[in-house]
N, C-alpha and C positions, 0 to 999 in steps of 0.2 A: 653092934652094926645093926642098922635097919635091914627089913624085909627088901625094900627099894634098894638098897646098896648091894644085896645079896643077887638081887637082879642085874645090876648094872654089871658086876664081875661074872656071874653066867653067860651073860649074854656077848661080852667083850672078852671071855677065855681064850676062843681061839683065833682072833686076829693078834690079841696080846700074845699068844705063843707064837704066831709067825714072827710078829716084832721083835721077842725074844731071841728066838733060833738065827733071826737076821742078823741082831747086835752080834750074839756069840762070836758066828762065823766071820762077822768084818773084823772082830777084834782079834781073833786067832790068826787071821790071814795076817792083819799089819803087825802083830808082834813078833813075825818071824823079820819082815823087813826093816822093824825098829831097834830089834836087838841086833841084827848083824851089822848094820850100821853103828849103832852107840859101840861095839866091840870094836869096829875098824879105826875108828877114830879119837876111842878113849872118853864118850861122854858121859858122865854122872846124870846129865840132865835126862838125856836121852834112853839111857838103861833103865832109869826109874818108872819112865814113862813105857818102856816095854816090857817091864814086867806088870806094870798095872793094865798092858792091853792082855798079859796072860792070866792074869788075876780076872779082869772083866769078863773073859770067857767062863772064867770057873764060876763066878758069880750068874752070871746068865744062865749058864746049865742048869746049874743049881735053882735059880726061881722056875726055869721052864719045869723041872721035875715037882716042886712045890706046888704048881697053880691048880691042882685039882685037890690038895690038903684042907682042912679046916683052918679055920682063922686061928687056934690057938697054935696048931703045929706050924703054920707059917711064921706066927709070931716067933715062936721057936728058932726057926730057921733064920728068918731075920737077925735073931741075936749074933749066932751063929757067924752069919756073912757080914756082920761087924768087926768080928775078930778077923776073919777073911780079909777085910779092908786094910788091917796094918800091916799085913805082909809086905806089900811094895816099901812101905816107908823103912823097915826093918833092913830089908835089900838095899834103898838107898843110904842108908847110914853106914852100910858094911862097904858098899862102894865109894863112898864119899871119904870115908877113912884111907881106903886103898888110895885116894887122888891126891889126899894131903903130902901123903909121902912123895910122889912124883906130878907134881903141879905144871902139869903140861897144858896149853890150852889146845882144846879139839879144833879140827878146823870148821870154821865158821860155814862155809857153802854148804857141805852134806848136812851138817846139825840142821841149818834153816829150810833146805828141802824135806829132810825126814820129818821135822815139826810141822811143814805146811800140809804134806800127806797125812799125816796123824791129825792134824786139824780138823781135815776134810773128812776124814772117818769117824771122828768123834763127833762134829756137828753133824753128820747125817744121822747118826745114831740119836744122839739126843732129840732131833727133831722127830724120828721115827718113835720115841718113847715118849714124848710131850703129852700126846691126848691119854697117855694109860698111868701118869704119874701119882693120880690120886686112887687107883684101883689097887686091890688086893696088898692094901696096906704097906708094910715096910718094905716087902719085896721089891714091887716094881719102883717104890721110892729109891731103892738103894741102887736099882739100874740105872736111873734116870739122873741121880747124883752123881755117879759114877761118869757118866758118860758127859753131863755137863763141864764136870770140875776137870776133866781130860782136856776138854778143849780150853777151858782157861790157863792149863797148864801149857797146853801147845802152843799159844800165844807167847808165855812167859819165855819159852825155848827159843822162838824166833826172833825176841826181843834180846836175849842173852847171844845169842849169836850176832845180831846186829854191832850188840857193842862190843865183843869181843873182835870185829874186823874192822871197827872205825875208831872205838875210842879206847877200849883198854885188851891190848894183846894178853890176856890172863887165863888160868883155868878158873877163877874166881866168881864169873859170870854165870859160868854152868855150874858151878857148885852151888853156889846160891839159890837157883833156881830149883836145883834137884833136891836142895835140902826144903825149899818151899813146898815141894810138889808133896813130899814126904808130910811136912805138917798138914797141907789140904786133906791127904787122904786119912791122917788121923781125926781130924774132924769130921768130914764125913762118916766117918765110922762112929763116930760118939752120937752125929744126930741119927743114925739108922739104929744103933743100942738103944736110945731113947724112945724113938718111935716103937720098935718092937717089943719093948719092957712093958709100955704101956697099953699096948694092944693085950699082951700076956696078961697084964692084969684085971684090964677089961672084961678077960675072957673067964674070971674066976680060977 
């Protein structure tokens, strides 16, 4: 990293810290909402997304903790965060397995309303983090990628609700989207791991 890049990081540290804290609190608040709805209607996709909100809270709090660390230490934390990103996928697989045994379609109206709320939260977080996504290396990239991917997942959940309500009254649209969310989180984890490992090697 050049001296100029270090200056950018230092100059942006306080605004970045405020942005990360906002994102962490927003994710924690909506986790409670979405988890409750997911349990009430038996939705795999909403369950996966709610666990992802809780994971995002943890990721952003860890990022906030690591902002004052050296680039080498932040790279190590970035690799740890990549492993954390796998947790929602594992939770989703467990929930999906249970759903296979009781394949009841979730109610599409609360499913779509909860997903719309989640989309609003994640889109807001992605917008807040956009200006910082190239600063502080893999850490802020982790936060930005997570918010961006979550917004895409929310759109998929809404589509699953529409399909369930109008075309296919089945548990499968919800299951398919839930498993797709798990796959997307795994890919985001891979991207962050590779970026963090490259930063770690660059620091010697």
